[in-house]
C-alpha positions as CSV (number, residue, x, y, z in Angstrom):
1,M,0.0,0.0,0.0
2,K,2.9,2.3,0.7
3,L,4.0,2.1,-3.0
4,L,0.5,2.9,-4.1
5,T,0.4,5.9,-1.8
6,I,3.7,7.3,-3.1
7,R,2.7,6.8,-6.7
8,S,-0.7,8.3,-6.2
9,I,0.6,11.4,-4.4
10,S,3.5,12.0,-6.8
11,F,1.7,11.6,-10.1
12,A,-1.8,12.8,-9.0
13,A,-0.2,15.9,-7.6
14,A,1.6,16.5,-10.9
15,T,-1.6,16.0,-12.9
16,L,-3.6,18.3,-10.7
17,A,-0.9,21.0,-10.7
18,M,-0.6,20.9,-14.5
19,A,-4.4,21.2,-14.8
20,A,-4.3,24.4,-12.7
21,S,-1.1,25.9,-14.0
22,A,0.9,26.3,-17.2
23,N,4.2,26.1,-15.1
24,A,6.5,23.2,-14.8
25,L,6.3,21.1,-11.6
26,T,9.3,19.9,-9.6
27,I,8.8,16.7,-7.6
28,N,11.1,16.0,-4.6
29,W,12.6,12.6,-5.4
30,S,15.0,12.4,-2.4
31,G,12.7,9.8,-0.7
32,L,12.3,7.7,-3.8
33,Q,14.9,5.5,-5.5
34,G,16.9,7.2,-8.3
35,T,20.5,7.4,-9.4
36,S,22.6,9.0,-12.2
37,T,25.8,7.1,-12.9
38,L,28.6,9.0,-14.7
39,N,31.0,6.7,-16.5
40,F,34.0,8.5,-17.9
41,S,35.2,7.2,-21.4
42,E,38.6,5.7,-22.0
43,N,39.6,8.8,-24.0
44,A,38.6,11.0,-21.1
45,I,40.5,8.9,-18.6
46,S,43.6,9.0,-20.9
47,L,43.3,12.8,-21.1
48,F,43.1,13.2,-17.4
49,K,46.0,10.9,-16.7
50,A,48.2,12.4,-19.4
51,N,47.8,15.8,-17.8
52,G,48.1,14.9,-14.1
53,G,44.4,14.9,-13.5
54,K,42.0,12.9,-11.4
55,V,38.4,13.1,-10.2
56,V,37.4,13.0,-6.5
57,A,33.9,12.3,-5.2
58,L,32.5,15.0,-2.8
59,G,29.1,15.4,-1.1
60,N,26.7,12.5,-1.5
61,T,28.5,11.2,-4.6
62,T,29.7,7.6,-4.4
63,P,32.8,6.6,-6.4
64,I,33.0,3.1,-8.0
65,L,36.4,1.6,-8.0
66,A,37.2,-0.9,-10.7
67,E,39.1,-4.1,-9.5
68,G,42.7,-3.2,-8.8
69,A,42.2,0.5,-9.5
70,T,43.4,3.2,-7.2
71,S,41.3,6.0,-8.7
72,A,37.6,6.0,-9.6
73,W,36.3,6.9,-13.0
74,S,32.7,6.0,-12.4
75,F,30.5,7.9,-10.0
76,V,26.9,7.4,-8.7
77,L,24.9,10.6,-8.0
78,P,21.6,10.3,-6.2
79,I,18.7,12.0,-8.1
80,T,16.9,14.4,-5.7
81,S,14.3,16.0,-7.9
82,I,12.5,15.6,-11.3
83,T,10.8,18.5,-13.1
84,I,7.7,17.8,-15.2
85,T,6.8,20.2,-18.1
86,P,3.3,21.4,-18.8
87,S,3.2,18.8,-21.6
88,L,3.8,16.1,-19.0
89,K,7.3,15.3,-20.1
90,I,10.5,15.3,-18.0
91,G,12.1,18.6,-18.5
92,A,14.9,18.3,-15.9
93,G,16.4,16.1,-13.2
94,Q,18.7,17.2,-10.5
95,A,21.3,15.7,-8.2
96,S,21.5,18.3,-5.5
97,G,24.3,17.6,-2.9
98,S,26.5,15.7,-5.4
99,A,29.9,17.1,-6.4
100,L,33.1,16.1,-8.2
101,D,36.4,17.8,-7.7
102,I,38.5,17.7,-10.9
103,V,42.1,18.1,-9.6
104,R,45.4,18.5,-11.6
105,K,48.9,18.3,-10.1
106,T,51.9,19.6,-12.0
107,L,55.6,20.0,-11.1
108,D,57.2,23.4,-11.2
109,E,60.5,22.7,-13.0
110,D,62.2,25.7,-11.5
111,T,61.3,25.2,-7.9
112,G,60.4,21.5,-7.8
113,E,57.1,22.5,-6.1
114,V,54.0,20.5,-6.8
115,I,51.2,22.8,-7.9
116,T,47.6,21.8,-7.4
117,S,44.7,23.4,-9.4
118,G,41.2,22.3,-10.0
119,I,37.5,22.9,-10.3
120,V,34.5,21.6,-8.3
121,L,31.3,20.8,-10.2
122,A,28.3,20.5,-7.8
123,N,24.5,20.1,-7.7
124,F,24.2,18.7,-11.2
125,K,21.1,19.3,-13.3
126,L,20.1,17.6,-16.6
127,D,18.3,20.1,-18.9
128,Y,16.3,17.9,-21.3
129,I,15.1,21.0,-23.2
130,K,18.6,22.2,-24.2
131,H,20.3,18.8,-23.9
132,Q,22.9,20.1,-21.4
133,V,24.4,19.1,-18.1
134,L,24.5,22.1,-15.7
135,A,26.4,22.4,-12.4
136,D,27.6,25.0,-9.9
137,A,31.2,25.4,-11.1
138,T,33.8,26.6,-8.7
139,T,37.5,27.1,-9.7
140,H,39.6,26.4,-6.6
141,G,39.8,29.6,-4.6
142,A,37.3,31.5,-6.9
143,T,33.7,32.5,-6.9
144,T,31.0,29.9,-7.8
145,L,29.3,30.1,-11.2
146,P,25.8,28.9,-10.5
147,M,24.2,26.4,-13.0
148,F,27.0,26.7,-15.5
149,A,26.5,24.7,-18.8
150,V,29.2,22.0,-18.5
151,Y,28.4,19.4,-21.1
152,D,26.2,19.0,-24.2
153,F,24.7,15.5,-24.4
154,N,22.9,13.2,-26.8
155,V,20.0,10.9,-25.8
156,A,21.2,7.4,-26.7
157,T,18.3,5.5,-24.9
158,P,15.2,7.6,-24.1
159,L,13.6,7.1,-20.7
160,A,11.5,3.9,-20.8
161,L,9.1,3.2,-17.9
162,K,8.4,-0.5,-17.1
163,Y,5.4,-1.5,-15.1
164,K,5.5,-4.8,-13.3
165,F,2.6,-6.4,-11.4
166,P,1.4,-5.3,-8.9
167,L,2.8,-1.8,-8.5
168,S,6.5,-1.8,-9.5
169,I,7.4,1.1,-11.8
170,T,11.0,1.5,-13.0
171,G,12.7,3.6,-15.6
172,R,16.1,3.8,-17.3
173,E,17.8,6.1,-19.8
174,V,21.3,6.6,-21.2
175,L,22.8,9.8,-22.3
176,D,26.1,9.8,-24.3
177,K,28.5,12.0,-26.3
178,L,29.2,14.2,-23.3
179,K,31.2,17.1,-24.7
180,L,32.3,20.3,-23.0
181,T,30.4,23.4,-24.1
182,P,32.7,26.1,-25.6
183,A,32.4,28.1,-22.4
184,A,33.3,25.0,-20.3
185,V,36.4,24.4,-22.5
186,D,37.7,27.9,-21.6
187,L,36.8,27.5,-17.9
188,F,38.5,24.1,-17.6
189,A,41.6,25.5,-19.3
190,T,41.8,28.4,-16.9
191,S,40.9,26.4,-13.8
192,L,43.3,23.5,-14.5
193,G,46.1,25.6,-16.0
194,L,45.9,23.9,-19.4
195,S,47.6,25.5,-22.4
196,G,48.7,24.7,-26.0
197,D,46.5,24.2,-29.0
198,A,47.0,20.4,-29.0
199,V,45.8,20.0,-25.4
200,I,43.0,22.5,-25.7
201,G,41.9,20.8,-28.9
202,L,41.7,17.4,-27.2
203,V,39.7,18.9,-24.3
204,R,37.3,20.4,-26.8
205,D,36.9,17.3,-29.0
206,T,36.9,14.5,-26.3
207,E,33.6,12.7,-25.6
208,F,33.7,12.4,-21.8
209,G,31.5,9.5,-21.3
210,T,27.9,8.5,-20.5
211,L,25.2,9.3,-17.9
212,T,22.8,6.5,-17.0
213,Q,19.6,7.3,-15.1
214,D,17.8,4.6,-13.1
215,I,14.6,5.5,-11.2
216,A,12.0,3.5,-9.3
217,V,8.8,4.4,-7.5
218,K,10.0,2.8,-4.4
219,V,10.9,4.2,-1.0
220,R,14.6,5.1,-0.6
221,K,15.7,4.3,3.0
222,P,17.2,6.5,4.3
223,A,16.1,9.4,2.1
224,V,19.1,11.2,0.6
225,S,19.9,14.7,1.6
226,N,19.0,17.3,-1.1
227,K,20.9,20.1,0.5
228,P,23.1,21.8,-2.1
229,Y,26.8,21.1,-1.9
230,V,28.9,24.2,-1.1
231,P,32.7,23.9,-1.7
232,A,34.9,24.8,1.2
233,P,36.5,28.3,0.9
């Protein structure tokens, strides 16, 4: 009966709200099951490693370590909200509280000092209207750029809902061809101290991987926090 109640409240509320308003409706999904899994591509991993970079999970992000690996290149981000458009389609999904710290370490040849630079991407949002991944972007030691367009994406597998007797509802989609937006290429170059036409060209042209969304109308215990992640000063 609990599943029926959750389903009824969530979707009935959405329907009633749409009938009364032309505005989109955002549903809190922190108490229901839903994850977005980011898998970096082999080309992206090679690009990171060749330039002294790695990715660190922050907030409520969970890293997935491959067998024998010392650094994670796959990350699970809990979905905390879903936005329904007036046409009853999914317009956006957000993983508030999730964050990734992209860190680069280089050696100063003159002093022998290790220099650390980086950028934190937090509170990810999938914009299905513009086909972009947005995030609060914070260069280490700098001011946060809220909901900055980081990646463009392609919908490889559209969201497909499956109904299983008696009340199970699950859905999965796959987004691929994640490529940095032109503004993100510039921001990454500045934040990570990247230079040279060859390196910048690789950053611009690399497909960074895939995002796989899995949702289910089932209770998530405990509910995940949807408090936005704020980088330390």
